[in-house]
N, C-alpha and C positions, 0 to 999 in steps of 0.2 A: 549484676544484670544478664538475663540471659533472654532468647528470642528463639521461637520453635517457626519452620517456615517449611514447605514443600515447593519445590522444584520440579513444574511440569516442563518437558520437551515440547518443543514447537510442533504442531501435528500436520507433517508433510502432505500428508491428504488434503487437509484445510487449505493450505499452501497452493498446491496445483489446483483447486477447486477457485479460489482466488484468481489464480493466473487466467484459467478456462474461461471466468465470465468476463474479465477485464479485456483479455483478447475477443473475446465475441461480442463485446459492447463498445470497443474501442472507436468507431467510426461514431456511435452514438455521444460518446463522451466527448471527444473531439466537435460534435455539433453543437454538443451542450454548452461551450464556452459563448456560443453568440445569442443562445436564447434561454433554454431551461437550466442555466447550472446549479441552481439550488438542487431541483430534484435530483440531478444526478451527482452533485457533491454528497446528498445523504444517500443514493444508492452506493457510491463508492465507499463513504464510512460504513454503511453497513455490512458490505462484504467484506471488509477490514475486520469488523468487529467479529466474524466468525474466525478469523484466525487468531485474533489478539486475545479474545477472551478467556482462552484457558491461562493465562498467566499474568493478564495484566487489566485490571479495571478502573483505568483512569479515562480521560479525555483522549480520544485519538487522534490526532493531529496530523494531516497531510496537505498537501496543494497541487494543484495540476495546472497547466497554461501552454500557453504557444512563446517561445522565443524565437522574434523576429530576427534577431542576428543569426542563428544556428538553423532557424527554418525546422525547425523540430519542435515536437510537443515535450512537456517535461512533467513526469511524475515526483514530487520530492515526499521521501515517507520519513517520520520524526521516529527515533528510537526513544529521545527523552532520557538517555544515561540508564535506563532500564534493560536490566539482562535481557530478560524474555524477549524485549522488544527489538534490543539488537539483533539477537538471534532470528527472530521472524521476519524483520525488514530485509537482512541480509539474503534470507533464502527467499523472498519474495522476488527481488529484485534478481536475485540469480536466476530464478526460474522464469522470469518476466522479460526481461531485455534483449533474451535470443529471439524471442518470439514476435515482438514488438520495435527493436531496434533499428529499425529503419525510418520511421517517426517519431519513436518516443526515446527519451534519455530518462532513466530512473535512477533518482539519487536518494541516499540514505544519509540523513544529517542528524545531527544533536536535536 
């Protein structure tokens, strides 16, 4: 048995574009928790797909919401044990958290 594959690196520019978009839409995303959640869930998914599609073609899994205990918003990015997604989600967290860390916590999970 054998297999052929090609590993693509995560595009840092696409990560930066996602982070820039998320920061710019931060308040709207927060506001969507009360009314337009589906519209912004789709928008976040689309923006993540621009980063993920270079090396992953499955369903994009993420969650966001508010933690009443900590008083912060939380973004969960799931890597699904996919090597490409592990790298992509780690880079997104690394770039995003310093810019939104006062209001948000970013988690990367399986």
